[in-house]
NURO-92295 format. One record per atom (N, C-alpha, C, O): chain; atom name; x, y, z. Coordinates in Angstrom, 3 decimals, always signed. Example, Ala and Ser with C-alpha at 12.3 -4.5 7.8 and 13.67 -1.06 7.14 Angstrom:
BEGIN
- ch,at,X,Y,Z
- A,N,+13.190,-5.690,+7.800
- A,CA,+12.300,-4.500,+7.800
- A,C,+13.200,-3.300,+7.800
- A,O,+14.236,-3.319,+8.465
- A,N,+12.850,-2.250,+7.080
- A,CA,+13.670,-1.060,+7.140
- A,C,+12.900,+0.030,+7.870
- A,O,+13.409,+1.138,+8.039
This chain:
BEGIN
- ch,at,X,Y,Z
- A,N,+16.128,-83.336,-1.132
- A,CA,+15.444,-84.588,-1.135
- A,C,+14.331,-84.643,-2.148
- A,O,+14.192,-85.589,-2.922
- A,N,+13.511,-83.547,-2.110
- A,CA,+12.492,-83.467,-3.025
- A,C,+12.897,-83.487,-4.457
- A,O,+12.344,-84.213,-5.283
- A,N,+13.931,-82.626,-4.747
- A,CA,+14.497,-82.582,-6.044
- A,C,+15.013,-83.937,-6.502
- A,O,+14.821,-84.340,-7.650
- A,N,+15.665,-84.623,-5.591
- A,CA,+16.166,-86.012,-5.942
- A,C,+15.062,-86.928,-6.302
- A,O,+15.196,-87.685,-7.263
- A,N,+13.931,-86.910,-5.563
- A,CA,+12.831,-87.662,-5.839
- A,C,+12.176,-87.317,-7.212
- A,O,+11.638,-88.182,-7.904
- A,N,+12.256,-85.977,-7.574
- A,CA,+11.670,-85.588,-8.901
- A,C,+12.571,-86.116,-10.007
- A,O,+12.070,-86.472,-11.073
- A,N,+13.902,-86.182,-9.793
- A,CA,+14.769,-86.806,-10.831
- A,C,+14.396,-88.275,-10.865
- A,O,+14.127,-88.775,-11.957
- A,N,+14.358,-88.967,-9.826
- A,CA,+14.176,-90.387,-9.843
- A,C,+12.761,-90.793,-10.443
- A,O,+12.601,-91.851,-11.052
- A,N,+11.787,-89.905,-10.233
- A,CA,+10.453,-90.312,-10.793
- A,C,+10.332,-89.909,-12.236
- A,O,+9.386,-90.309,-12.913
- A,N,+11.323,-89.082,-12.748
- A,CA,+11.343,-88.830,-14.177
- A,C,+10.514,-87.433,-14.425
- A,O,+10.278,-87.004,-15.554
- A,N,+10.139,-86.838,-13.309
- A,CA,+9.393,-85.548,-13.461
- A,C,+10.273,-84.454,-13.949
- A,O,+9.771,-83.503,-14.549
- A,N,+11.614,-84.527,-13.723
- A,CA,+12.550,-83.488,-14.093
- A,C,+13.614,-84.222,-14.868
- A,O,+14.173,-85.216,-14.405
- A,N,+13.900,-83.695,-16.114
- A,CA,+14.886,-84.306,-16.904
- A,C,+16.122,-83.387,-16.958
- A,O,+16.043,-82.224,-16.564
- A,N,+17.276,-83.915,-17.450
- A,CA,+18.397,-83.083,-17.558
- A,C,+18.266,-81.990,-18.502
- A,O,+18.939,-80.970,-18.356
- A,N,+17.360,-82.143,-19.563
- A,CA,+17.120,-81.134,-20.579
- A,C,+16.367,-79.945,-19.808
- A,O,+16.630,-78.787,-20.133
- A,N,+15.473,-80.197,-18.834
- A,CA,+14.848,-79.161,-18.133
- A,C,+15.830,-78.330,-17.389
- A,O,+15.581,-77.132,-17.248
- A,N,+16.836,-78.799,-16.935
- A,CA,+17.825,-78.077,-16.097
- A,C,+18.841,-77.402,-16.897
- A,O,+19.282,-76.304,-16.558
- A,N,+19.270,-78.074,-18.051
- A,CA,+20.367,-77.542,-18.803
- A,C,+19.856,-76.513,-19.893
- A,O,+20.673,-75.912,-20.591
- A,N,+18.577,-76.331,-20.019
- A,CA,+18.065,-75.408,-20.955
- A,C,+17.943,-75.967,-22.329
- A,O,+17.698,-75.198,-23.259
- A,N,+18.093,-77.237,-22.533
- A,CA,+17.947,-77.850,-23.930
- A,C,+16.481,-78.108,-24.265
- A,O,+16.054,-79.236,-24.512
- A,N,+15.730,-77.001,-24.261
- A,CA,+14.279,-77.200,-24.541
- A,C,+13.961,-76.488,-25.769
- A,O,+14.647,-75.526,-26.113
- A,N,+13.023,-76.869,-26.419
- A,CA,+12.503,-76.273,-27.665
- A,C,+11.621,-75.176,-27.353
- A,O,+10.442,-75.374,-27.060
- A,N,+12.192,-73.915,-27.407
- A,CA,+11.344,-72.717,-27.044
- A,C,+10.104,-72.539,-27.967
- A,O,+9.033,-72.114,-27.535
- A,N,+10.309,-72.880,-29.232
- A,CA,+9.149,-72.750,-30.173
- A,C,+7.983,-73.692,-29.783
- A,O,+6.809,-73.328,-29.858
- A,N,+8.350,-74.877,-29.379
- A,CA,+7.332,-75.791,-28.905
- A,C,+6.699,-75.333,-27.666
- A,O,+5.487,-75.488,-27.518
- A,N,+7.416,-74.783,-26.768
- A,CA,+6.811,-74.211,-25.578
- A,C,+5.957,-73.067,-25.804
- A,O,+4.939,-72.905,-25.131
- A,N,+6.348,-72.187,-26.801
- A,CA,+5.415,-71.071,-27.107
- A,C,+4.193,-71.568,-27.753
- A,O,+3.109,-71.066,-27.454
- A,N,+4.282,-72.518,-28.621
- A,CA,+3.075,-73.107,-29.277
- A,C,+2.143,-73.680,-28.201
- A,O,+0.939,-73.431,-28.263
- A,N,+2.679,-74.480,-27.160
- A,CA,+1.882,-74.998,-26.279
- A,C,+1.228,-73.970,-25.360
- A,O,+0.105,-74.204,-24.911
- A,N,+1.900,-72.797,-25.045
- A,CA,+1.315,-71.733,-24.343
- A,C,+0.168,-71.176,-25.077
- A,O,-0.895,-70.950,-24.498
- A,N,+0.350,-70.935,-26.395
- A,CA,-0.659,-70.375,-27.251
- A,C,-1.926,-71.319,-27.337
- A,O,-3.068,-70.858,-27.311
- A,N,-1.678,-72.535,-27.430
- A,CA,-2.856,-73.533,-27.474
- A,C,-3.638,-73.499,-26.117
- A,O,-4.865,-73.422,-26.054
- A,N,-2.797,-73.565,-25.039
- A,CA,-3.407,-73.554,-23.669
- A,C,-4.266,-72.277,-23.527
- A,O,-5.383,-72.382,-23.021
- A,N,-3.812,-71.093,-23.940
- A,CA,-4.493,-69.866,-23.901
- A,C,-5.752,-69.918,-24.686
- A,O,-6.782,-69.390,-24.268
- A,N,-5.682,-70.549,-25.824
- A,CA,-6.911,-70.634,-26.698
- A,C,-7.985,-71.556,-26.050
- A,O,-9.181,-71.271,-26.104
- A,N,-7.534,-72.619,-25.466
- A,CA,-8.472,-73.515,-24.786
- A,C,-9.104,-72.911,-23.622
- A,O,-10.300,-73.114,-23.416
- A,N,-8.356,-72.134,-22.788
- A,CA,-8.912,-71.394,-21.736
- A,C,-9.836,-70.352,-22.146
- A,O,-10.886,-70.187,-21.525
- A,N,-9.505,-69.593,-23.207
- A,CA,-10.470,-68.651,-23.706
- A,C,-11.749,-69.182,-24.169
- A,O,-12.826,-68.649,-23.901
- A,N,-11.603,-70.321,-24.923
- A,CA,-12.842,-71.034,-25.341
- A,C,-13.747,-71.444,-24.215
- A,O,-14.966,-71.292,-24.293
- A,N,-13.150,-71.965,-23.169
- A,CA,-13.878,-72.462,-21.935
- A,C,-14.514,-71.234,-21.431
- A,O,-15.719,-71.322,-21.199
- A,N,-13.883,-70.006,-21.199
- A,CA,-14.413,-68.912,-20.616
- A,C,-15.564,-68.396,-21.342
- A,O,-16.472,-67.866,-20.702
- A,N,-15.634,-68.507,-22.788
- A,CA,-16.748,-68.070,-23.548
- A,C,-17.932,-69.004,-23.280
- A,O,-19.077,-68.553,-23.283
- A,N,-17.676,-70.310,-23.045
- A,CA,-18.803,-71.295,-22.973
- A,C,-19.348,-71.409,-21.582
- A,O,-20.490,-71.849,-21.450
- A,N,-18.649,-71.057,-20.527
- A,CA,-19.170,-71.263,-19.183
- A,C,-20.242,-70.256,-18.828
- A,O,-20.198,-69.097,-19.241
- A,N,-21.259,-70.751,-18.009
- A,CA,-22.381,-69.958,-17.592
- A,C,-21.903,-69.217,-16.308
- A,O,-21.936,-69.771,-15.209
- A,N,-21.487,-68.032,-16.476
- A,CA,-20.978,-67.266,-15.268
- A,C,-22.005,-66.920,-14.189
- A,O,-21.651,-66.640,-13.044
- A,N,-23.292,-66.946,-14.579
- A,CA,-24.227,-66.670,-13.641
- A,C,-24.310,-67.689,-12.388
- A,O,-24.750,-67.393,-11.277
- A,N,-23.810,-68.920,-12.774
- A,CA,-23.769,-70.007,-11.732
- A,C,-22.735,-69.594,-10.575
- A,O,-22.833,-70.073,-9.445
- A,N,-21.812,-68.740,-10.904
- A,CA,-20.804,-68.376,-9.921
- A,C,-20.960,-66.949,-9.343
- A,O,-20.091,-66.430,-8.642
- A,N,-22.142,-66.338,-9.690
- A,CA,-22.368,-64.983,-9.186
- A,C,-22.641,-64.984,-7.753
- A,O,-23.343,-65.871,-7.269
- A,N,-22.134,-64.048,-7.034
- A,CA,-22.251,-63.917,-5.568
- A,C,-23.453,-62.995,-5.293
- A,O,-23.630,-61.938,-5.899
- A,N,-24.299,-63.492,-4.296
- A,CA,-25.494,-62.610,-3.948
- A,C,-25.004,-61.433,-3.150
- A,O,-24.083,-61.603,-2.351
- A,N,-25.540,-60.287,-3.307
- A,CA,-25.230,-59.095,-2.681
- A,C,-25.348,-59.188,-1.151
- A,O,-24.486,-58.642,-0.463
- A,N,-26.244,-59.769,-0.651
- A,CA,-26.472,-59.920,+0.773
- A,C,-25.932,-61.133,+1.492
- A,O,-26.515,-61.610,+2.465
- A,N,-24.789,-61.635,+0.992
- A,CA,-24.259,-62.867,+1.627
- A,C,-23.239,-62.572,+2.756
- A,O,-22.641,-63.483,+3.329
- A,N,-23.072,-61.320,+3.041
- A,CA,-22.185,-60.964,+4.184
- A,C,-20.651,-60.908,+3.864
- A,O,-19.810,-60.789,+4.755
- A,N,-20.356,-60.996,+2.583
- A,CA,-18.922,-60.970,+2.206
- A,C,-18.435,-59.534,+2.212
- A,O,-19.096,-58.586,+1.788
- A,N,-17.215,-59.461,+2.734
- A,CA,-16.543,-58.167,+2.697
- A,C,-15.093,-58.356,+2.570
- A,O,-14.626,-59.409,+3.004
- A,N,-14.263,-57.431,+2.003
- A,CA,-12.827,-57.651,+2.029
- A,C,-12.221,-57.813,+3.432
- A,O,-11.309,-58.613,+3.639
- A,N,-12.762,-57.017,+4.413
- A,CA,-12.188,-57.072,+5.706
- A,C,-12.515,-58.540,+6.394
- A,O,-11.715,-59.086,+7.154
- A,N,-13.676,-59.058,+6.065
- A,CA,-13.971,-60.366,+6.579
- A,C,-13.103,-61.483,+6.015
- A,O,-12.694,-62.390,+6.741
- A,N,-12.825,-61.410,+4.723
- A,CA,-11.967,-62.368,+4.024
- A,C,-10.591,-62.213,+4.646
- A,O,-9.979,-63.234,+4.961
- A,N,-10.054,-61.003,+4.851
- A,CA,-8.783,-60.815,+5.470
- A,C,-8.705,-61.439,+6.897
- A,O,-7.745,-62.129,+7.239
- A,N,-9.738,-61.170,+7.694
- A,CA,-9.754,-61.738,+9.043
- A,C,-9.733,-63.297,+9.035
- A,O,-9.045,-63.894,+9.863
- A,N,-10.442,-63.929,+8.155
- A,CA,-10.470,-65.386,+7.977
- A,C,-9.016,-65.846,+7.590
- A,O,-8.507,-66.820,+8.145
- A,N,-8.392,-65.154,+6.669
- A,CA,-7.134,-65.451,+6.162
- A,C,-6.074,-65.381,+7.302
- A,O,-5.295,-66.309,+7.519
- A,N,-6.092,-64.239,+8.008
- A,CA,-5.132,-64.088,+9.097
- A,C,-5.351,-65.180,+10.211
- A,O,-4.381,-65.687,+10.773
- A,N,-6.623,-65.524,+10.512
- A,CA,-6.877,-66.643,+11.485
- A,C,-6.376,-67.975,+10.964
- A,O,-5.813,-68.763,+11.725
- A,N,-6.564,-68.232,+9.730
- A,CA,-6.087,-69.515,+9.056
- A,C,-4.570,-69.587,+9.097
- A,O,-3.966,-70.618,+9.393
- A,N,-3.969,-68.398,+8.773
- A,CA,-2.473,-68.400,+8.754
- A,C,-1.900,-68.559,+10.224
- A,O,-0.864,-69.195,+10.419
- A,N,-2.556,-68.005,+11.169
- A,CA,-2.080,-68.149,+12.536
- A,C,-2.343,-69.393,+13.185
- A,O,-1.458,-69.961,+13.825
- A,N,-3.565,-69.886,+13.059
- A,CA,-3.988,-71.175,+13.767
- A,C,-3.683,-72.433,+12.885
- A,O,-3.376,-73.498,+13.421
- A,N,-3.766,-72.305,+11.607
- A,CA,-3.541,-73.317,+10.683
- A,C,-4.842,-74.024,+10.275
- A,O,-5.831,-74.007,+11.008
- A,N,-4.817,-74.638,+9.099
- A,CA,-6.030,-75.363,+8.569
- A,C,-5.949,-76.897,+8.839
- A,O,-6.920,-77.560,+9.205
- A,N,-4.685,-77.403,+8.620
- A,CA,-4.543,-78.836,+8.825
- A,C,-2.996,-79.087,+9.022
- A,O,-2.123,-78.296,+8.665
- A,N,-2.784,-80.300,+9.642
- A,CA,-1.405,-80.778,+9.879
- A,C,-1.440,-82.270,+9.970
- A,O,-1.848,-82.862,+10.969
- A,N,-0.980,-82.878,+8.847
- A,CA,-1.098,-84.382,+8.687
- A,C,+0.304,-84.914,+8.597
- A,O,+1.160,-84.332,+7.930
- A,N,+0.541,-86.011,+9.262
- A,CA,+1.806,-86.742,+9.146
- A,C,+1.522,-88.136,+8.714
- A,O,+0.596,-88.769,+9.221
- A,N,+2.336,-88.663,+7.736
- A,CA,+2.118,-89.941,+7.209
- A,C,+3.471,-90.596,+7.064
- A,O,+4.465,-89.924,+6.789
- A,N,+3.517,-91.906,+7.245
- A,CA,+4.827,-92.743,+7.004
- A,C,+4.540,-93.328,+5.612
- A,O,+3.502,-93.942,+5.369
- A,N,+5.485,-93.113,+4.734
- A,CA,+5.384,-93.583,+3.407
- A,C,+6.601,-94.493,+3.084
- A,O,+7.746,-94.103,+3.317
- A,N,+6.355,-95.639,+2.576
- A,CA,+7.464,-96.656,+2.280
- A,C,+7.919,-96.458,+0.872
- A,O,+7.139,-96.404,-0.079
- A,N,+9.219,-96.351,+0.779
- A,CA,+9.799,-96.315,-0.665
- A,C,+9.933,-97.726,-1.070
- A,O,+10.709,-98.498,-0.507
- A,N,+9.108,-98.078,-2.129
- A,CA,+9.072,-99.459,-2.570
- A,C,+10.429,-100.099,-3.068
- A,O,+10.675,-101.301,-2.959
- A,N,+11.285,-99.161,-3.629
- A,CA,+12.448,-99.658,-4.216
- A,C,+13.591,-99.862,-3.088
- A,O,+14.335,-100.842,-3.117
- A,N,+13.664,-98.968,-2.199
- A,CA,+14.702,-99.101,-1.130
- A,C,+14.199,-99.707,+0.267
- A,O,+14.992,-100.147,+1.100
- A,N,+12.913,-99.692,+0.433
- A,CA,+12.356,-100.148,+1.596
- A,C,+12.395,-99.135,+2.760
- A,O,+11.911,-99.455,+3.845
- A,N,+12.934,-97.970,+2.575
- A,CA,+13.000,-96.928,+3.542
- A,C,+11.690,-96.475,+3.782
- A,O,+10.861,-96.450,+2.872
- A,N,+11.392,-96.063,+5.098
- A,CA,+10.160,-95.457,+5.450
- A,C,+10.412,-93.994,+5.738
- A,O,+11.167,-93.627,+6.639
- A,N,+9.755,-93.175,+4.943
- A,CA,+9.868,-91.756,+5.099
- A,C,+8.650,-91.111,+5.731
- A,O,+7.516,-91.395,+5.347
- A,N,+8.893,-90.224,+6.722
- A,CA,+7.780,-89.532,+7.371
- A,C,+7.559,-88.239,+6.615
- A,O,+8.466,-87.418,+6.474
- A,N,+6.311,-88.068,+6.120
- A,CA,+5.958,-86.900,+5.391
- A,C,+4.907,-86.115,+6.171
- A,O,+3.940,-86.665,+6.699
- A,N,+5.143,-84.802,+6.219
- A,CA,+4.268,-83.936,+7.033
- A,C,+3.742,-82.819,+6.052
- A,O,+4.504,-82.139,+5.365
- A,N,+2.471,-82.702,+6.048
- A,CA,+1.738,-81.745,+5.216
- A,C,+1.050,-80.824,+6.195
- A,O,+0.475,-81.299,+7.175
- A,N,+1.085,-79.529,+5.970
- A,CA,+0.433,-78.500,+6.790
- A,C,+0.137,-77.333,+6.013
- A,O,+0.663,-77.137,+4.917
- A,N,-0.708,-76.530,+6.555
- A,CA,-1.091,-75.158,+5.918
- A,C,-1.355,-74.245,+7.104
- A,O,-2.205,-74.513,+7.952
- A,N,-0.626,-73.200,+7.132
- A,CA,-0.787,-72.201,+8.205
- A,C,-0.060,-72.515,+9.475
- A,O,+0.923,-73.256,+9.477
- A,N,-0.551,-71.942,+10.577
- A,CA,+0.098,-72.154,+11.815
- A,C,+1.409,-71.370,+12.034
- A,O,+2.349,-71.875,+12.648
- A,N,+1.449,-70.164,+11.534
- A,CA,+2.652,-69.391,+11.640
- A,C,+2.657,-68.643,+12.959
- A,O,+1.674,-68.018,+13.356
- A,N,+3.809,-68.731,+13.628
- A,CA,+3.967,-67.940,+14.876
- A,C,+4.575,-66.623,+14.392
- A,O,+5.767,-66.521,+14.100
- A,N,+3.693,-65.622,+14.322
- A,CA,+4.017,-64.252,+13.772
- A,C,+5.200,-63.636,+14.670
- A,O,+5.984,-62.840,+14.153
- A,N,+5.307,-63.970,+15.872
- A,CA,+6.291,-63.389,+16.774
- A,C,+7.713,-63.837,+16.236
- A,O,+8.695,-63.142,+16.496
- A,N,+7.812,-64.868,+15.570
- A,CA,+9.095,-65.368,+15.029
- A,C,+9.468,-64.750,+13.703
- A,O,+10.557,-65.037,+13.208
- A,N,+8.612,-63.892,+13.072
- A,CA,+8.943,-63.310,+11.826
- A,C,+9.311,-61.895,+12.049
- A,O,+8.449,-61.090,+12.402
- A,N,+10.648,-61.514,+11.850
- A,CA,+11.246,-60.270,+12.222
- A,C,+10.420,-59.119,+11.613
- A,O,+10.187,-58.124,+12.300
- A,N,+9.971,-59.221,+10.351
- A,CA,+9.358,-58.110,+9.769
- A,C,+7.927,-57.828,+10.311
- A,O,+7.295,-56.817,+10.002
- A,N,+7.478,-58.774,+11.120
- A,CA,+6.107,-58.577,+11.688
- A,C,+6.188,-58.182,+13.218
- A,O,+5.149,-57.987,+13.849
- A,N,+7.390,-58.071,+13.786
- A,CA,+7.549,-57.609,+15.111
- A,C,+7.992,-56.207,+15.280
- A,O,+9.019,-55.782,+14.751
- A,N,+7.190,-55.476,+16.040
- A,CA,+7.485,-54.062,+16.252
- A,C,+8.476,-53.884,+17.313
- A,O,+8.254,-54.335,+18.437
- A,N,+9.543,-53.264,+17.035
- A,CA,+10.569,-52.948,+18.117
- A,C,+10.228,-51.595,+18.722
- A,O,+9.913,-50.629,+18.026
- A,N,+10.303,-51.569,+20.016
- A,CA,+9.967,-50.339,+20.736
- A,C,+11.252,-49.627,+21.280
- A,O,+11.154,-48.575,+21.911
């Protein structure tokens, strides 16, 4: 369904799928993007993003927060969206996290 919507919106063209793309143009775009990013990195004041040594950060604390977020979830939103061309109402659900680790075979220890 998402792929179909991408085709209808024009986000994906047949050329993207069939490989009829100009690889030289793609390479030039990658090079220009890399130059723009490098220029930005040279100009940005990195001291604004420096972390203070006594802020309580630790790799284990970050992992604990990550594991809690993945298990409990951060958000779960459901919205009804109307397709203006067909009049159909689609229910869209967006969520992050909330994994039941017991249902993931590689996370369950067999005794």
